[in-house]
TORTOR-281108 format. One line per 10 residues: their letters; for each residue y, z, x of C-alpha. Coordinates in Angstrom, 2 decimals. Each point is the difference from the previous one (the first is absolute). Last residue first. Example, Ala and Ser with C-alpha at 12.3 -4.5 7.8 and 13.67 -1.06 7.14 Angstrom:
REM residues 2
SA) -1.06,7.14,13.67 | -3.44,0.66,-1.37
***
This chain:
REM residues 235
VWTLWLYFGC) -20.78,15.19,30.50 | 0.93,0.12,-3.69 | -1.68,-2.73,-2.05 | -1.98,1.89,-2.66 | 2.34,2.95,-0.50 | 3.12,-2.20,-0.09 | -1.60,-2.44,-2.45 | -1.34,2.82,-2.21 | 3.46,1.57,-0.17 | 1.62,-3.30,-0.96
TALLLLVTLW) -2.62,-0.57,-2.71 | 0.39,3.55,-1.33 | 3.77,-0.43,-0.14 | -0.34,-3.27,-1.91 | -2.56,1.51,-2.42 | 2.21,3.03,-0.64 | 3.04,-2.20,-0.67 | -1.99,-2.05,-2.54 | -1.32,3.18,-1.64 | 3.49,1.48,-0.27
VKRNLRDEFE) 1.21,-3.20,-1.66 | -2.41,0.50,-2.88 | 1.18,-2.49,-2.66 | 0.19,-2.75,2.58 | -3.50,0.89,1.20 | -1.36,-0.23,-3.55 | 1.63,-3.41,-0.56 | -1.43,-1.25,3.28 | -3.44,1.02,-1.28 | 0.55,-1.87,-3.28
PHRQLALIAL) 1.19,-3.01,1.98 | -3.59,-0.81,1.11 | 0.18,-3.33,1.83 | 3.43,0.78,1.44 | -1.21,3.48,0.95 | -2.99,-1.48,1.86 | 2.28,-2.42,1.85 | 2.23,2.93,0.99 | -3.01,1.92,1.33 | -1.22,-3.03,1.97
GGAFVFIGAP) 3.42,-0.32,1.64 | 0.00,3.70,0.87 | -3.46,-0.35,1.57 | 1.28,-2.80,2.25 | 3.06,2.06,0.96 | -2.34,2.92,0.79 | -2.19,-2.25,2.15 | 3.08,-1.31,1.79 | 1.00,3.57,0.82 | -3.24,0.17,2.00
WLLPGHTAST) 1.72,-2.07,2.78 | 2.80,2.47,0.69 | -1.82,3.06,1.31 | 1.61,3.28,-1.01 | 1.64,2.06,2.76 | -0.59,1.45,3.44 | 0.70,-1.52,3.40 | 3.77,-0.43,-0.23 | 1.64,-1.31,3.18 | 2.38,-2.46,-1.69
DYPGALIWNP) 1.51,2.61,-2.32 | 3.32,-1.70,-0.73 | -1.06,-2.00,-3.09 | -2.22,2.86,-1.23 | -3.76,-0.48,0.10 | -2.71,-1.79,-1.99 | -2.99,-0.67,2.23 | -1.37,-3.04,1.80 | -3.54,0.50,1.27 | -1.78,-2.91,-1.70
FLRFGVAAWL) 2.73,-2.55,0.82 | -1.70,-3.39,0.35 | -3.18,0.07,-2.11 | 0.67,3.02,-2.20 | 3.60,-1.11,-0.58 | -0.97,-3.61,-0.77 | -2.66,1.04,-2.52 | 1.98,2.83,-1.62 | 3.23,-2.03,-0.35 | -1.86,-3.07,-1.26
LGGAVMAWPT) -1.85,2.04,-2.63 | 3.20,1.72,-1.10 | 1.92,-3.28,-0.16 | -2.62,-1.67,-2.19 | -0.33,2.92,-2.43 | 3.75,0.77,0.02 | 0.85,-3.66,-0.61 | -2.43,0.02,-2.92 | 1.72,3.13,-1.34 | 3.43,-1.72,0.23
YEKGRGVSSA) -1.05,-3.18,-1.82 | 0.93,1.32,-3.45 | 3.44,0.84,1.37 | 0.72,-3.72,0.01 | 0.49,0.22,-3.77 | 3.27,1.86,0.54 | 2.21,-3.02,-0.52 | -1.62,-0.57,-3.41 | 1.46,3.30,-1.15 | -1.84,3.11,-1.14
LKVPLNRRES) -0.61,2.16,-3.06 | -3.30,1.84,-0.15 | -1.95,0.96,-3.13 | -2.72,2.54,0.70 | -3.67,-0.51,-0.97 | -2.09,1.61,-2.75 | -1.38,-3.38,-1.05 | 0.94,0.22,-3.66 | 3.24,1.96,0.54 | 1.17,-2.26,2.81
LRVANRLVSV) -0.80,-3.06,-2.12 | 2.14,1.47,-2.78 | 2.84,0.53,2.49 | -0.22,-3.60,1.21 | -0.05,-1.36,-3.54 | 3.01,2.16,-0.94 | 1.98,-1.27,2.99 | -0.82,-3.58,-0.98 | 1.14,0.75,-3.57 | 3.31,1.35,1.29
LSRGDGAVFY) 0.58,-3.09,2.13 | -0.49,-2.31,-2.97 | -2.06,-2.94,1.15 | 1.42,-2.81,2.12 | -2.58,0.16,2.80 | 2.40,1.69,2.45 | 0.95,2.65,-2.54 | 2.54,-0.37,-2.80 | 3.05,1.97,-1.10 | 1.49,-1.61,-3.13
DCVNKASRNV) -2.99,0.65,-2.27 | 0.59,3.76,-0.07 | 3.77,-0.50,-0.05 | -0.03,-1.84,-3.33 | 0.39,-3.51,-1.39 | -1.22,-1.75,3.14 | 1.29,-3.52,0.73 | 1.35,1.04,3.40 | -3.47,1.16,1.14 | 0.73,1.27,3.50
PLQSDDRRRL) -0.48,-1.42,3.48 | 3.65,0.35,1.15 | 2.29,-2.88,0.96 | 1.76,-0.32,-3.38 | 0.01,3.79,-0.40 | 3.75,0.48,0.41 | 0.40,3.78,-0.06 | 1.53,2.24,-2.62 | 1.97,2.97,1.39 | -1.72,3.37,0.10
DALSWVVSGP) 0.28,0.43,3.78 | -1.49,3.19,1.51 | -2.75,0.19,-2.63 | -0.94,-3.53,0.99 | -1.23,-3.02,-1.91 | 0.68,1.29,-3.50 | -1.23,-2.20,-2.87 | 1.76,0.55,-3.35 | 0.70,-3.73,-0.49 | -3.75,-0.63,-0.20
PLLALGAEIE) -0.05,1.67,-3.45 | -1.64,3.45,-0.29 | -2.69,0.83,-2.59 | -2.87,-1.34,2.12 | 1.21,2.25,2.83 | -0.85,3.11,-2.05 | -3.48,-1.19,-1.00 | -0.88,-0.97,3.57 | 1.36,3.30,1.34 | -2.00,2.00,-2.53
ELERSAAPAS) -3.20,-1.85,0.94 | 0.90,0.43,3.68 | 0.25,3.76,-0.53 | -3.48,0.16,-1.53 | -1.47,-2.00,2.90 | 1.76,2.19,2.55 | -1.50,3.13,-1.57 | -3.49,-1.54,0.06 | 0.47,-1.22,3.63 | 0.95,3.40,1.46
SANLRGEYLR) -3.55,0.89,1.09 | -0.34,-3.46,1.53 | 2.81,0.80,2.41 | 3.21,-2.05,-0.25 | 1.65,-1.16,3.19 | 3.17,-1.88,0.90 | 3.09,1.82,-1.23 | -0.02,-2.08,-3.17 | -3.43,1.30,-1.02 | 0.72,3.61,0.92
AMVTPFRSGR) 3.47,1.21,-1.00 | 0.96,-2.62,-2.59 | -3.41,-0.64,-1.55 | -1.19,3.60,0.03 | 3.36,1.53,-0.92 | 0.68,-2.21,-3.05 | 2.47,1.98,-2.11 | 2.02,1.89,2.60 | -0.98,-2.34,2.82 | 3.53,-1.28,0.55
GSPELRYSIT) 2.57,1.83,-2.11 | 0.42,1.67,-3.37 | 0.62,-3.28,-1.85 | -3.32,-1.45,1.19 | -0.60,-3.23,-1.93 | 3.04,-2.17,0.80 | 1.00,1.09,3.51 | -3.43,0.94,1.36 | -1.89,-2.88,-1.56 | 2.74,-2.45,0.99
AFLGEMVVPP) -0.04,1.20,3.62 | -3.81,-0.26,-0.06 | 0.06,-3.62,-1.15 | 2.82,-0.99,2.34 | -1.80,1.50,3.00 | -3.16,-1.94,-0.80 | 1.99,-3.22,-0.42 | 1.91,0.53,3.26 | -3.26,0.76,1.86 | -1.32,-3.56,-0.44
GLDFTESGVR) -3.07,-0.69,-2.19 | -2.46,2.56,-1.33 | -3.13,-1.70,1.37 | -3.01,2.16,-0.91 | -2.79,0.51,2.55 | -3.56,1.18,-0.70 | -2.03,1.25,2.99 | 0.63,3.67,-0.80 | 2.92,0.06,-2.40 | 2.89,-1.76,1.70
LLKKM) 3.50,-0.80,-1.20 | 1.96,-2.57,1.97 | 3.74,-0.45,0.28 | 1.30,-3.25,1.41 | 1.59,-1.18,3.22
***
C-alpha cells in the first residue's frame, strides 16, 4: 500500500504511509515547539488529514516553504518516526535517502524526489487549477469504479424490476399484507442518477469542493431526493 495525492486527474505517489507519517511526526516534533499544528495549521490540520481545499492552497504553499527551509537545517539523525515513540528506528528496510545530508532530502516520495517538494508541487497545482488536494491510499483506488457500478446496477435494477416485478412495493419485514408504499423498481433509476452525479463530481472537483464546504446543502439535496422518490413512487 502507498499514499497517493490527487489534484483533479493528476496523481502524486508519496510512497508508503510510514514515510509520510515519519515526515509529519518530525515536522511536528522539531519545528512546532508549541504543539502539533501550532505553527503550520493548514498543512498539519488539513493536508495531512486528507483534504486541502483550493482556497487554502496559498497558505499551505507558504507553510511548506517554511517547512522545507527548517528541515534543510536538521541532520538525518534528528528524524522522529512517531510522536508516541521517539527512539531511533532502523531504516535499512525503509524507502528513504540514507545518503541525505538533511531531513528534507531524507524523506523521499515514490519517484525518489524530496517528499516535501512533491507536496509543494501538488499544492501549487491545486492553486493554479482551483482544485482540491486529496490524500488517499492505493488500496482505495477501487472506489473510482463505484459510480460505474451504480450506473450499471441501477439500470439493471430498474429494467428487471419493471419487467418482472412492476407492482412490488417497499414494506416492513412483517407487513406481508401491505398494499400501499413506494414502488421498488424506480429506485434503480435514482441509483443510476446518483452514479451519474458522482461521475460528474469526479470530472469537476470544484463542484464537489463546494458541496464539501456546504454540508447543509448536501444534506438538503439528499433529503429532497428521498422526498421526491417517495412522492413520485407512492401507490
